[in-house]
Structure formats: C-alpha cells, structure tokens
KOLKEKE-682519 format. One line per 8 residues: number of its first residue (from 1); their letters; for each residue z, x, y of C-alpha. Coordinates in steps of 0.001 Angstrom, whole numbers, plus 500000, padded with zeros to 6 digits. Layout:
BEGIN
NUM) a) Z:X:Y ~ ...
REM end
This chain:
BEGIN
1) mvlrggkp) 237855:697055:573910 ~ 236000:698958:571186 ~ 238165:701283:569077 ~ 237375:703720:566285 ~ 240316:703997:563899 ~ 241525:706428:561283 ~ 243355:708852:563582 ~ 247128:709235:563985
9) lngevalr) 248571:708649:567440 ~ 250505:711627:568822 ~ 252074:712254:572197 ~ 254214:710505:574803 ~ 254239:707176:576634 ~ 256684:705974:579301 ~ 258242:702540:579714 ~ 258985:700672:582893
17) gaknalpk) 260732:697345:583445 ~ 260715:694713:580708 ~ 258066:692002:580837 ~ 260724:689471:579777 ~ 263087:690536:582603 ~ 260976:691275:585674 ~ 259559:687773:586412 ~ 262968:686108:585961
25) imvaallt) 264642:688557:588352 ~ 261873:687837:590847 ~ 262672:684115:590564 ~ 266348:684902:591243 ~ 265277:686233:594660 ~ 264357:682627:595596 ~ 268070:681746:595597 ~ 268702:683670:598830
33) drrctlrn) 267159:684152:602244 ~ 268164:687834:602172 ~ 265853:690709:601296 ~ 265828:691805:597621 ~ 264638:695086:596139 ~ 263461:695284:592535 ~ 262798:698699:591002 ~ 261235:700017:587797
41) vagivdvl) 258534:697341:588119 ~ 255649:697522:585636 ~ 252117:696777:586797 ~ 251591:693812:584474 ~ 249844:690494:585008 ~ 253025:688394:584819 ~ 254448:690277:587812 ~ 251253:689583:589777
49) ivsdlira) 251390:685874:588887 ~ 254995:685490:590068 ~ 254265:687522:593218 ~ 251458:685110:594069 ~ 253707:682136:593281 ~ 256442:683387:595648 ~ 253856:683917:598406 ~ 252488:680407:597835
57) lggevssp) 256015:679089:598426 ~ 256247:680922:601755 ~ 258049:684033:600524 ~ 257081:687639:601161 ~ 256369:690168:598400 ~ 255401:693761:599154 ~ 255329:697077:597327 ~ 256458:699916:599627
65) epgvleic) 255979:702421:596800 ~ 254752:702340:593171 ~ 257193:700561:590873 ~ 259148:698907:593729 ~ 258947:695333:595016 ~ 260518:693971:598196 ~ 261003:690196:598108 ~ 262163:687982:600954
73) aanlhpme) 262329:684189:600585 ~ 263754:683446:604042 ~ 260804:681215:604969 ~ 260559:679453:601616 ~ 259335:675856:601593 ~ 259253:673171:598866 ~ 256545:673522:596236 ~ 253450:671487:597014
81) rsvlkefs) 251580:669726:594219 ~ 248511:671939:594798 ~ 250619:675049:594215 ~ 252070:673536:591058 ~ 248602:672826:589681 ~ 247428:676336:590510 ~ 250213:678074:588609 ~ 251014:675659:585761
89) gksripil) 249546:676999:582542 ~ 249240:680594:583777 ~ 252776:681492:582752 ~ 256027:679871:581644 ~ 257810:681204:584769 ~ 257113:678292:587209 ~ 259510:676000:585306 ~ 262321:678463:586129
97) tcgpllar) 261816:677843:589868 ~ 263296:674345:589461 ~ 266916:675505:589781 ~ 266401:677681:592871 ~ 264218:675049:594564 ~ 266815:672333:593883 ~ 269485:674622:595359 ~ 267402:675374:598460
105) fgeapvps) 265711:672015:599126 ~ 267165:669370:596791 ~ 263779:668779:595155 ~ 261479:670486:592680 ~ 258291:669465:590880 ~ 258216:669809:587086 ~ 255443:672174:585932 ~ 254028:672464:582431
113) lggcrigs) 254769:675565:580385 ~ 252131:678264:579995 ~ 252121:681634:578239 ~ 251155:682522:574687 ~ 250316:679769:572194 ~ 252732:680768:569454 ~ 254704:677534:569137 ~ 256069:674635:571124
121) rpvdfhvr) 257963:675387:574320 ~ 258940:671861:575335 ~ 259688:671282:579005 ~ 262280:668650:578057 ~ 264808:671411:577190 ~ 264664:672502:580832 ~ 264653:669020:582340 ~ 267561:667862:580188
129) alqnlgaq) 269626:670885:581237 ~ 268962:670185:584920 ~ 269799:666492:584431 ~ 273100:667563:582870 ~ 273792:669406:586137 ~ 273145:666262:588180 ~ 269412:666354:588924 ~ 267507:663067:588806
137) lhdetgna) 264091:662918:587151 ~ 261371:660849:588789 ~ 258727:660572:586082 ~ 255773:659255:588033 ~ 252370:659627:586399 ~ 251064:663091:587198 ~ 253901:663695:589662 ~ 257113:664328:587731
145) hltcerlh) 259777:665846:589964 ~ 263519:666378:590208 ~ 265862:665661:593110 ~ 269548:666154:593894 ~ 271926:666367:596846 ~ 273670:669281:595130 ~ 273868:670235:591487 ~ 277284:669962:589813
153) gnkirldy) 278726:672075:587046 ~ 279007:670645:583560 ~ 279541:671505:579920 ~ 276165:672078:578269 ~ 275457:672955:574664 ~ 271936:673967:573726 ~ 270555:672647:570438 ~ 269032:676088:569919
161) psvgateq) 269782:679373:571752 ~ 266529:679201:573709 ~ 265895:682073:576117 ~ 264083:679871:578636 ~ 266679:677096:578600 ~ 269503:679649:578975 ~ 267779:681202:581979 ~ 267185:677755:583479
169) vilaavca) 270856:676799:583282 ~ 272030:680131:584708 ~ 269582:680053:587644 ~ 270495:676430:588416 ~ 274273:676697:587944 ~ 274971:679745:590129 ~ 274768:677622:593306 ~ 276054:674374:591776
177) egvtelsn) 279393:672884:592736 ~ 282095:673614:590160 ~ 282035:675356:586801 ~ 279301:675281:584170 ~ 280069:676201:580570 ~ 276926:676920:578587 ~ 277442:677200:574839 ~ 274996:678282:572112
185) aamepeim) 273294:680377:574785 ~ 270726:683091:574169 ~ 272112:686622:574605 ~ 269002:688815:574834 ~ 269294:692061:576848 ~ 266882:690626:579409 ~ 269269:687701:580018 ~ 272134:690135:580502
193) dlimvlqk) 269967:691978:583030 ~ 269393:688720:584925 ~ 273145:688031:584905 ~ 273838:691498:586321 ~ 271357:690834:589150 ~ 273017:687509:589970 ~ 276454:689139:589907 ~ 275179:691693:592444
201) mgaiisvd) 274084:688718:594557 ~ 277614:687273:594561 ~ 277509:684964:591537 ~ 280540:684574:589267 ~ 279360:684665:585643 ~ 281304:685585:582517 ~ 279856:686180:579071 ~ 282330:685083:576432
209) vdrvitis) 282467:685143:572646 ~ 280447:682811:570429 ~ 277436:682583:572779 ~ 279328:681025:575674 ~ 278379:681775:579283 ~ 280583:680434:582098 ~ 279207:680151:585633 ~ 281410:679341:588634
217) gvrelrgf) 279129:678057:591364 ~ 279091:679588:594851 ~ 277747:678270:598149 ~ 275352:681111:598911 ~ 274035:684355:597497 ~ 273032:687645:599106 ~ 270199:690042:598300 ~ 270105:692674:595561
225) dhaaipdr) 268862:696162:594800 ~ 268261:696463:591073 ~ 266313:698527:588549 ~ 265119:696383:585632 ~ 265884:697457:582082 ~ 263038:699185:580188 ~ 260858:697122:577870 ~ 262353:697292:574360
233) leaaswac) 259484:695214:572956 ~ 256864:697672:574165 ~ 258974:700500:572731 ~ 258984:698792:569326 ~ 255222:698287:569526 ~ 254603:702023:570043 ~ 257091:702785:567261 ~ 255053:700627:564871
241) aaiatggr) 251859:702331:566023 ~ 253409:705698:565162 ~ 254295:704899:561542 ~ 251253:702725:560878 ~ 248856:705504:561913 ~ 251025:708316:560532 ~ 251528:709786:563987 ~ 254431:710780:566217
249) ifvrnakq) 255174:709131:569584 ~ 257924:709858:572098 ~ 258711:706685:574081 ~ 260285:707800:577331 ~ 263043:705529:578714 ~ 263482:703607:575425 ~ 267141:702639:574939 ~ 268846:702750:571544
257) fhmmtfln) 271430:700093:572450 ~ 268717:697482:573073 ~ 266915:698222:569789 ~ 269581:698769:567136 ~ 268448:695990:564771 ~ 264833:697138:565000 ~ 265793:700788:564454 ~ 267679:699941:561261
265) ryrqiggd) 264656:698105:559836 ~ 262335:700867:560992 ~ 264308:703450:559034 ~ 264563:701180:555969 ~ 260763:701002:555582 ~ 260295:704760:555902 ~ 260106:705388:559612 ~ 262407:707773:561418
273) fsvtndgi) 263436:708433:565000 ~ 265334:710802:567230 ~ 267344:709499:570186 ~ 267799:711529:573375 ~ 268999:710682:576868 ~ 265353:710477:577959 ~ 264038:708178:575226 ~ 263314:707838:571497
281) efwragek) 260746:709677:569364 ~ 259250:707773:566411 ~ 257420:709008:563302 ~ 256856:708390:559593 ~ 259508:710160:557499 ~ 257362:710650:554356 ~ 253924:709940:552998 ~ 254743:706389:551857
289) lrstalet) 256257:703417:553630 ~ 258531:701024:551739 ~ 258283:697238:551521 ~ 261103:695007:552754 ~ 262237:691416:553261 ~ 263265:690303:556731 ~ 263813:687245:558884 ~ 263320:686910:562608
297) dvhpgftt) 266208:685558:564641 ~ 267566:685337:568160 ~ 269233:688490:569532 ~ 271004:690459:568131 ~ 268837:689590:565131 ~ 265332:690916:564487 ~ 263550:689396:567466 ~ 260327:687477:566908
305) dyqqpfvi) 258427:689767:569307 ~ 259036:692684:566935 ~ 257478:690773:564054 ~ 253746:691078:564678 ~ 253447:694859:565183 ~ 255950:695374:562354 ~ 253741:693382:559971 ~ 250873:695808:560679
313) altqadgv) 253103:698642:559461 ~ 254033:696580:556380 ~ 250357:696278:555393 ~ 250589:700044:554798 ~ 253892:699862:552873 ~ 254144:700272:549104 ~ 255005:696953:547395 ~ 255575:693340:548413
321) sivhetvy) 257171:692502:551761 ~ 258417:689074:552874 ~ 258746:687974:556497 ~ 260394:684642:557370 ~ 259707:683540:560968 ~ 262472:681253:562302 ~ 261829:681299:566072 ~ 258207:680203:566662
329) eqrfgyvd) 256418:677979:564175 ~ 252903:679309:564873 ~ 253679:683003:565136 ~ 251479:683884:562138 ~ 248289:682650:563761 ~ 247041:686249:563869 ~ 247069:686762:560083 ~ 243555:685487:559284
337) alnrmgak) 241979:688307:561278 ~ 244150:690892:559486 ~ 243010:689547:556111 ~ 239400:689890:557271 ~ 240201:693536:557958 ~ 241399:694004:554378 ~ 245080:693085:554533 ~ 246593:690992:551728
345) iqlyrecl) 248853:688469:553456 ~ 249621:685006:552110 ~ 251314:682377:554277 ~ 253700:679711:552965 ~ 255275:676532:554312 ~ 258507:677227:552425 ~ 261422:679117:553974 ~ 261314:682460:552159
353) gglacrfg) 264723:683559:553355 ~ 268336:682503:553708 ~ 268601:681785:557444 ~ 268891:678219:558662 ~ 265386:677372:559837 ~ 263997:674535:561969 ~ 260579:674659:560331 ~ 261352:673975:556691
361) qrnwkhsa) 259661:670875:555215 ~ 257604:670468:558395 ~ 254303:671898:557137 ~ 254352:674970:559368 ~ 253166:678127:557621 ~ 256049:680272:558811 ~ 256691:682646:555895 ~ 254457:685578:554978
369) vivgptpl) 254115:687658:551821 ~ 252440:691014:552473 ~ 251103:693148:549616 ~ 250483:696809:550372 ~ 249354:699353:550940 ~ 245873:698084:551758 ~ 243145:700052:553508 ~ 241939:698267:556629
377) hgaeinip) 238387:698282:557951 ~ 236968:697589:561393 ~ 236223:694028:562530 ~ 235484:691862:565549 ~ 238673:690127:566680 ~ 239491:687671:569456 ~ 243051:688102:570708 ~ 245131:684856:570629
385) dlragfsy) 248388:686001:572309 ~ 250193:688971:573820 ~ 252052:690475:570836 ~ 249254:689689:568409 ~ 246945:691497:570820 ~ 248860:694755:570624 ~ 249199:694297:566881 ~ 245417:694077:566563
393) viaalvae) 245173:697313:568541 ~ 247446:698978:565973 ~ 245417:697494:563111 ~ 242196:698774:564692 ~ 243715:702249:565016 ~ 244744:702205:561333 ~ 241376:700878:560155 ~ 238382:702909:559098
401) gvstltnt) 235384:702292:561307 ~ 234945:700487:564590 ~ 236766:697353:565794 ~ 235828:695228:568786 ~ 238674:693359:570489 ~ 237922:690542:572923 ~ 240230:688634:575294 ~ 242172:691869:575879
409) gliergye) 243374:690549:579236 ~ 246208:688815:577369 ~ 247633:692227:576431 ~ 247847:693147:580108 ~ 250399:690357:580576 ~ 253011:692646:579027 ~ 251636:696161:578487 ~ 251085:698366:581515
417) nlvpklla) 248227:700911:581547 ~ 247341:700259:577906 ~ 244024:702121:577861 ~ 245318:705284:579614 ~ 248304:705355:577270 ~ 246089:705005:574184 ~ 243781:707764:575393 ~ 246761:710048:576075
425) lgaeiie) 247899:709519:572462 ~ 244481:710511:571054 ~ 243000:707060:570369 ~ 239208:706931:570347 ~ 238050:704183:572700 ~ 234289:703855:572642 ~ 233995:701428:575569
REM end
C-alpha cells in the first residue's frame, strides 16, 4: 500500500463483529451437533481461517447472506495430524479447539500458537488448564496430544489473567462433569460475549467478583443465534487516526460501555467525542494534543491493543509521554520504523510506571518515552503485526510525503475493507 500523507481524515466508517470475539464463537459451535447462526460477521482473514479449519474437521460453514455464518458440526471428526500442521502457525485459534474436541471425541492434538509476534504465548498455559480438568498429555515427539474419558470440574487459578487461557478453560469446562471455578480470569468484553453465546447454548456460567468465573458442566449443548459485539479495538484505531491527522470520524456501531477507559485517556490528551445510539464521533478538541503517562493492563485497564495506535497520536502531542507496556514484552517492536519517520521515541528496560509488571529486570524493552510533537515524513515500512500495521497506516497519513507499506495482509486479519474505508475518509492511496 502506497499512501500520501498530510491530509486529515473526515467521514464515517462502520464496525462489524470483533476480531477477538468472532473466531472464538465459531469454535464454540464445535461443542454441539446442532446448527448455529452467527451474525454481524466481519470479512476478515481470521474468520476465513477458522471457517476452513471447521470444514477440515468435517463441519459445514456457509454464508446465506453478507455478515451471517451458518455453522453445523454434526459430522465432526477428530483432528488429523495433517490438518493440525496445515493450521498451526496461521492463527492462535486452533489451540482453543482442544476443549471441544476432548468433549466430542475424548482426544485432541496440541497445536502450536500462531498470530502476531508481539510476545510469548506459551501453549503450556492451555495444556496445564486442560490437565487440571482431567486431560492426560501424551508428549510424543512431534505428536503431542491430549486424551480423556470425560473432563472433570476443578478449581483453577491462572497465574496471569490470560485471555486465551480463560477462553480455553471456559470452552473445556462447559461440558465437563461437575463444577469448575476459574479465578484470576480475564474479563474482556469479548470473553463476556463468548459466555453469553454458551449460555444461549444451555451452559451454566456465572461471572462473580474478583475475576472469578464458575462453570457448572452440562451433558450437551444446543445451537445458537447470536450477533457478535462490535470491534472496540478497530473503533479505537479510527479514533486515533482522527486526532492524529486532525480530522473527524464517526465510527458507526462503536459502543461507549466497551471503551470507557480508552475514552477517558482520549479526552485527557486533547481528543473529544460524541456518543449517540448509532456510534461515536471522534475529533481533536483544539490545535494541540497533550502528553500523558499511561500503563497497559488487562480489561478494564487500558488494553494493550489500544497502545500502538495511541502512541502515533502521542508523537503529535506537546511534551513528554510515557507508556509502560505490561501485557506483551515485545509490543514495542514497531518503534524503530516510527523513529525513521521522524518520531522521537526511546525504549527502556525499566518499568516506567507503578503497576506490577512481569517484565521488570528481564531485559525486555517494554517502556517508551515519547517526545512530541514531531513532524513525520514518508518511509518504506514492513508491517510486523496486526495493530502495528494499522498504526503505521496512521503514521503514514500524518506524515508529509509518500509511504510504502509492505506485508499489509497482516492488517486484513482484523480490519475489514481497510482500503475502501480509507478512501471514503479522504486518504490518498496511490496504489
């Protein structure tokens, strides 16, 4: 993608289902032999990958109309090693099939984790959780797999409120015998959406105080008809594009309740917004943006996926900003390219913040000091991961001159119709 920057973005974009919700809900359909209907589906690569995975397992996936998927896993069969090899590394979703496959067949191969390279996503979190529910690991060379007669409920406490591990336990425990109490669980809106789907299917799940989720296992589940929540992370990305370029963007279907922490920070640095029943409009309140200090955290904190596009806005803020990343140790891998564009960002191994952090004294450069405002200029950039990719798009739109972005396919994993949306907002795309 070749972009010419220097123009504010103005206009409207519309959100559909969240990239971090849709694939997990699709996996939930593997728990039943009944037909499931998923609505508000975005045309993103992750949805295509999981659709192909379900078909490879013997399930049916069709789209009777735009934005709707019909899934039926009545003829599901165990995952063959060839299927595992085909899909491992493409996405981190295949690991989440372990629970449903154990429930259906009593066996499941253990895939590696794919997705963006922003930090370690160890498979042992998932395997340990399934072992706690009674699965047995057979760690043969190149053929690791899990077996069980039936999973059994247990008390599980996560070392860290990992989204993936929380989803794994929930998907595995809904058909387990007895009660599972999961403490220190992740509470992201996308997890709540998954829980609502499972409740529609007949699961018994309660969300309690202090990050505790209790699942009472049932023998079987029925189908569902569900509209996924809109993508709050895409909404935040367009919001950052609005203030960074000095434009004004209405994000249709954006929900205030899902974005309250982000909205507070957005207003603190000089952005503003107007909430309606149809969405949220974002713009820059004055000529100057203000610097800030913030730390990423699990929900309801400032989520790590907000960080990268927000940093682009901070390069245009007046003063010194500090960002302490506490979720992924390699999330600042995109900074070198920004500095080549003219940004002034220094990375540090120290924890520049007050939150308890797993990365202190471990030589990860996980704190950033951003000095602004700095004019940016065009550059050639290779995109390393999904959120960094959109952030580079914002940087290219802020910059004077022409920027060439390569490996843009990574952006399509989570942003639907990116080029048409940019063109509708007045971006100049040369090719």
